[in-house]
C-alpha positions as CSV (number, residue, x, y, z in Angstrom):
1,X,8.7,-7.3,-24.0
2,X,6.2,-5.1,-22.0
3,X,8.5,-2.1,-22.5
4,X,8.7,-2.7,-26.3
5,X,4.9,-2.7,-26.4
6,X,4.7,0.4,-24.2
7,X,7.2,2.2,-26.5
8,X,5.2,1.4,-29.6
9,X,2.1,3.0,-28.0
10,X,3.9,6.4,-28.3
11,X,2.7,7.6,-24.9
12,X,-0.9,6.6,-25.3
13,X,-2.6,5.5,-22.1
14,X,-5.7,4.3,-23.8
15,X,-4.3,0.8,-24.1
16,X,-3.1,-1.2,-21.0
17,X,-0.2,-3.5,-21.1
18,X,-0.8,-6.8,-19.4
19,X,1.0,-10.0,-18.5
20,X,-0.4,-13.3,-19.5
21,X,-0.7,-15.7,-16.6
22,X,0.8,-18.8,-15.0
23,X,-0.9,-21.9,-14.0
24,X,-0.9,-20.9,-10.3
25,X,-1.3,-17.7,-8.4
26,X,2.4,-17.4,-7.5
27,X,3.6,-18.1,-11.0
28,X,1.1,-15.6,-12.4
29,X,2.4,-12.8,-10.2
30,X,6.2,-12.9,-10.3
31,X,8.1,-10.3,-8.2
32,X,9.6,-8.6,-11.3
33,X,6.1,-7.9,-12.6
34,X,5.4,-5.6,-9.7
35,X,8.4,-3.4,-10.4
36,X,8.1,-3.3,-14.2
37,X,7.1,0.2,-15.1
38,X,5.7,-0.9,-18.5
39,X,3.1,-3.2,-17.0
40,X,-0.3,-1.9,-16.1
41,X,-2.3,-5.1,-15.5
42,X,-1.1,-8.3,-13.9
43,X,-3.1,-11.3,-15.1
44,X,-3.8,-14.3,-12.9
45,X,-4.4,-17.8,-14.3
46,X,-5.1,-20.2,-11.4
47,X,-6.8,-23.6,-11.0
48,X,-5.5,-24.7,-7.5
49,X,-8.4,-24.2,-5.2
50,X,-6.2,-22.6,-2.5
51,X,-5.4,-19.9,-5.1
52,X,-9.0,-18.8,-5.1
53,X,-9.1,-18.1,-1.4
54,X,-9.6,-14.4,-0.5
55,X,-6.9,-14.7,2.1
56,X,-4.4,-16.0,-0.6
57,X,-5.4,-13.2,-3.1
58,X,-5.5,-10.2,-0.7
59,X,-1.8,-9.9,-0.2
60,X,-1.3,-9.7,-4.0
61,X,-4.1,-7.1,-4.2
62,X,-2.3,-5.0,-1.6
63,X,1.0,-5.4,-3.3
64,X,-0.4,-4.5,-6.7
65,X,-2.0,-1.3,-5.3
66,X,1.3,-0.3,-3.7
67,X,3.0,-0.9,-7.0
68,X,0.4,1.1,-9.0
69,X,-0.7,-2.1,-10.8
70,X,-4.1,-3.6,-11.4
71,X,-5.0,-7.3,-11.2
72,X,-7.5,-9.4,-13.1
73,X,-8.3,-13.1,-12.6
74,X,-8.0,-13.7,-16.3
75,X,-8.5,-17.5,-16.2
76,X,-10.0,-19.8,-13.5
77,X,-12.5,-22.7,-13.6
78,X,-14.3,-25.4,-11.7
79,X,-13.6,-29.0,-12.9
80,X,-16.6,-30.9,-14.1
81,X,-15.1,-34.2,-12.8
82,X,-13.8,-35.5,-9.6
83,X,-10.2,-35.0,-10.8
84,X,-8.1,-32.5,-8.9
85,X,-9.2,-29.0,-9.9
86,X,-5.7,-28.1,-11.1
87,X,-5.5,-31.3,-13.1
88,X,-8.9,-31.6,-14.6
89,X,-8.2,-34.2,-17.3
90,X,-10.2,-37.4,-16.7
91,X,-12.2,-38.6,-13.7
92,X,-16.0,-39.1,-13.3
93,X,-18.6,-36.3,-13.5
94,X,-19.4,-34.8,-10.1
95,X,-22.8,-33.9,-8.9
96,X,-24.1,-30.7,-10.6
97,X,-24.9,-29.2,-7.2
98,X,-21.4,-29.7,-6.0
99,X,-20.0,-28.0,-9.1
100,X,-22.5,-25.2,-8.7
101,X,-21.3,-24.8,-5.2
102,X,-17.7,-24.7,-6.2
103,X,-18.3,-22.1,-8.9
104,X,-20.3,-19.9,-6.4
105,X,-17.7,-20.3,-3.6
106,X,-14.7,-19.6,-5.7
107,X,-16.2,-16.8,-7.7
108,X,-17.3,-15.1,-4.5
109,X,-13.8,-15.5,-2.9
110,X,-12.2,-13.9,-5.9
111,X,-14.8,-11.1,-5.9
112,X,-14.3,-10.6,-2.2
113,X,-10.6,-9.9,-2.8
114,X,-11.7,-7.1,-5.2
115,X,-10.3,-8.8,-8.3
116,X,-12.4,-8.7,-11.5
117,X,-12.6,-12.2,-13.0
118,X,-13.1,-14.1,-16.3
119,X,-14.2,-17.7,-16.2
120,X,-12.4,-20.3,-18.4
121,X,-14.4,-21.1,-20.6
122,X,-18.0,-20.2,-21.5
123,X,-19.1,-21.8,-24.7
124,X,-22.3,-21.1,-26.7
125,X,-23.4,-24.7,-26.8
126,X,-23.7,-27.7,-24.4
127,X,-20.4,-28.8,-23.1
128,X,-19.1,-31.9,-24.9
129,X,-17.0,-32.8,-21.8
130,X,-13.7,-33.5,-23.6
131,X,-10.2,-33.2,-22.2
132,X,-9.6,-30.6,-19.6
133,X,-13.2,-30.0,-18.6
134,X,-13.8,-26.6,-17.1
135,X,-16.2,-25.4,-19.7
136,X,-19.7,-24.2,-19.0
137,X,-22.2,-23.9,-21.9
138,X,-24.7,-21.1,-22.0
139,X,-28.0,-22.4,-20.8
140,X,-26.4,-25.7,-20.1
141,X,-25.7,-27.4,-16.7
142,X,-24.0,-25.0,-14.3
143,X,-24.8,-22.0,-16.4
144,X,-27.2,-20.5,-13.8
145,X,-24.6,-20.8,-11.1
146,X,-22.0,-19.1,-13.1
147,X,-24.4,-16.4,-14.3
148,X,-25.5,-15.7,-10.7
149,X,-21.8,-15.5,-9.6
150,X,-21.2,-13.0,-12.4
151,X,-24.2,-10.9,-11.4
152,X,-23.0,-10.8,-7.8
153,X,-19.6,-9.8,-8.9
154,X,-21.1,-7.0,-11.0
155,X,-22.7,-5.6,-7.9
156,X,-19.5,-5.7,-5.9
157,X,-16.8,-3.1,-5.7
158,X,-13.5,-4.0,-7.3
159,X,-10.2,-2.9,-6.0
160,X,-9.6,-1.0,-9.3
161,X,-11.8,1.1,-11.6
162,X,-11.4,-0.2,-15.2
163,X,-14.3,1.8,-16.5
164,X,-12.1,4.2,-18.5
165,X,-11.0,1.3,-20.7
166,X,-14.4,-0.4,-21.2
167,X,-16.0,0.0,-24.6
């Protein structure tokens, strides 16, 4: 699939070809992705808290660099409830400070590995707390913690320079 996309770009390097992601670090970064010449960016979707650890991420950063690939943490989040972070469907709300701490700790670990990240999901309104509850509303509970983590990440050096592809 990646090769078909790359072929249709007619040699243009202005558009990067990326994977999607799995639900875990290991399922997001399959062995074959590192050897696929048509892939430029390998995307990680992860919700298991061990997958956010710098020590878990760093070997993949090294492997991606060796393979000429770039990584992004395309999807991660901190559960609003006391349910398991990788199964955030139900449970009781946790203390706001605990969630703030989780957001800061996990974002900083991903940042320390040199991987740019996107949080799942920032919404423009207060979080209605329905279903799988990772959302953070702008100017709502936990917004300041997520915003601060993003600002810290912006001041950190990533393992790759994506500036050529930024608008």
